[in-house]
C-alpha positions in Angstrom: 80.3 4.9 -22.8 80.2 1.8 -25.1 79.7 -0.5 -22.0 76.8 1.6 -20.7 75.1 1.4 -24.1 75.7 -2.4 -24.4 74.3 -3.0 -20.9 71.3 -0.8 -21.6 70.6 -2.6 -24.9 71.0 -6.0 -23.3 68.6 -5.0 -20.5 66.0 -3.8 -23.1 66.3 -7.0 -25.1 65.9 -9.1 -22.0 62.9 -7.1 -20.9 61.2 -7.3 -24.4 61.8 -11.1 -24.5 60.1 -11.5 -21.1 57.2 -9.0 -21.2 54.7 -11.7 -20.4 54.7 -13.5 -17.1 53.5 -16.8 -18.7 56.1 -19.2 -20.0 56.0 -20.6 -23.6 54.8 -23.9 -22.2 51.9 -22.2 -20.6 51.0 -20.3 -23.8 51.2 -23.3 -26.1 47.9 -24.9 -25.1 45.9 -21.8 -25.9 47.6 -21.6 -29.3 46.8 -25.3 -30.0 43.2 -24.8 -29.0 42.9 -21.8 -31.2 44.2 -23.8 -34.2 41.9 -26.7 -33.5 38.9 -24.5 -33.6 39.7 -23.3 -37.1 38.4 -25.6 -39.8 41.0 -26.9 -42.2 40.3 -25.4 -45.7 41.3 -27.5 -48.7 41.6 -26.7 -52.4 38.7 -24.6 -53.8 37.5 -23.6 -50.3 36.4 -27.2 -49.5 36.2 -28.3 -45.9 36.3 -31.9 -47.0 38.7 -33.8 -49.2 38.8 -37.0 -51.2 38.8 -40.0 -48.9 36.7 -38.2 -46.1 33.3 -39.6 -45.0 30.7 -37.3 -46.5 29.0 -35.3 -43.8 25.5 -36.6 -43.3 22.4 -34.4 -43.7 18.6 -34.4 -44.3 17.0 -31.9 -46.6 13.5 -31.4 -47.9 13.2 -32.0 -51.7 11.3 -29.7 -54.0 8.6 -32.5 -54.4 8.0 -32.5 -50.6 9.9 -35.7 -49.8 13.0 -35.8 -47.7 16.5 -36.8 -48.7 18.9 -38.2 -46.1 22.4 -38.9 -47.3 23.1 -41.8 -44.9 20.0 -43.6 -46.0 21.5 -43.9 -49.4 24.6 -45.9 -48.3 25.3 -48.7 -50.7 24.6 -46.4 -53.7 26.8 -44.0 -55.7 25.7 -40.5 -54.8 26.3 -37.3 -56.6 25.6 -34.0 -54.9 25.5 -30.8 -56.9 25.4 -27.5 -55.1 23.6 -24.9 -57.1 21.4 -21.7 -57.1 19.4 -19.8 -59.7 21.6 -16.7 -59.5 24.7 -18.8 -60.5 25.5 -18.4 -64.2 28.0 -21.2 -64.2 25.4 -23.5 -62.6 22.9 -22.7 -65.4 25.6 -23.6 -67.9 26.5 -26.9 -66.2 23.0 -28.2 -65.2 21.9 -29.2 -68.7 25.1 -31.2 -69.1 24.4 -33.0 -65.8 20.8 -33.7 -66.9 21.9 -35.1 -70.3 25.2 -36.8 -69.6 24.6 -38.1 -66.1 21.0 -38.0 -65.0 19.3 -39.3 -68.2 21.9 -42.0 -68.5 21.7 -43.3 -65.0 18.3 -42.2 -63.5 16.9 -45.8 -63.8 19.9 -47.4 -62.1 18.9 -48.2 -58.5 22.6 -48.0 -57.5 22.8 -44.2 -58.4 21.4 -41.1 -56.8 21.8 -37.5 -58.0 20.5 -34.6 -55.9 20.9 -30.9 -56.7 21.1 -28.9 -53.5 19.8 -25.4 -54.0 21.5 -22.8 -51.8 19.4 -20.3 -49.9 16.3 -20.0 -52.1 12.6 -20.6 -51.6 10.7 -23.4 -53.2 9.0 -21.2 -55.8 12.4 -19.9 -57.0 13.8 -23.5 -57.1 10.9 -24.7 -59.2 11.2 -21.9 -61.7 15.0 -22.6 -61.8 14.5 -26.2 -62.6 12.0 -25.4 -65.3 14.3 -22.7 -66.9 17.3 -25.1 -67.0 15.3 -28.1 -68.1 16.5 -30.4 -65.3 14.4 -33.2 -64.1 16.7 -34.6 -61.4 15.7 -34.0 -57.7 16.5 -30.6 -56.2 16.7 -30.1 -52.4 16.3 -26.9 -50.4 19.3 -25.8 -48.3 17.5 -22.7 -47.1 20.3 -21.5 -44.7 23.2 -23.0 -46.6 24.0 -25.2 -43.5 24.6 -28.3 -45.6 26.7 -26.4 -48.0 28.7 -25.1 -45.0 29.5 -28.6 -43.9 31.2 -29.3 -47.2 32.8 -25.9 -48.1 33.3 -22.5 -46.5 30.0 -20.8 -46.1 30.8 -17.8 -48.3 32.6 -19.9 -51.0 31.1 -20.0 -54.5 29.2 -22.6 -56.4 28.7 -24.7 -58.6 30.2 -27.7 -56.8 29.8 -31.5 -57.4 30.7 -34.1 -54.9 30.8 -37.8 -55.8 30.4 -40.3 -53.0 31.0 -44.0 -53.1 28.8 -46.8 -51.7 30.6 -46.7 -48.4 29.9 -42.9 -47.9 33.4 -41.7 -48.8 34.1 -38.8 -51.1 35.8 -39.9 -54.3 35.7 -36.7 -56.3 35.2 -33.0 -55.8 34.7 -30.4 -58.6 34.4 -26.7 -58.7 32.9 -24.5 -61.4 32.3 -26.0 -64.9 35.4 -27.2 -66.7 34.7 -29.5 -69.6 37.7 -31.8 -68.9 36.9 -32.0 -65.2 33.2 -32.6 -66.0 34.1 -35.4 -68.5 36.3 -37.0 -65.8 33.3 -36.9 -63.4 31.1 -38.6 -66.0 33.8 -41.3 -66.6 34.2 -41.8 -62.9 30.5 -42.3 -62.4 30.3 -44.7 -65.4 33.3 -46.7 -64.0 31.9 -46.9 -60.5 28.5 -48.1 -61.7 30.1 -50.7 -64.0 31.6 -52.5 -61.0 
């Protein structure tokens, strides 16, 4: 009886292990393709990391002009992703205005653009007025630019610092005073070179 049970068990295990007619080698390419289609997500739901080339984009600014990232190569660029409904953004923006924009707005080697996520021009203008910011704000009406830097459904506020060669040198998330101070110091150091 033991022999019959052993043979039956071995047959079942063999059948379960070979229930697909494709070999492992034939299955592997589909698994690799599936993995390659999935974007790599880094810390804080970023799709980019320090050292990456910043994804290029063109957006309309609230003043009617256009901003194209690649046209600002040779400058230090700070992008701030924001929206009027974001309480943390409202807290951070006056600090960006005072500690970064007002200090460096006249430096031709520095560019700062706030990128408002999924809001119409009228809302963005009221938002700028209520927060007291004077730095340029761009309209990312479908969050497509945001989605090239972070997962589409990820939160904001986010700051991305880009060097003169177009590479990302710092990424922040939310408003942490120590991290913000490090961002300010990094900008100061890069502009001092």
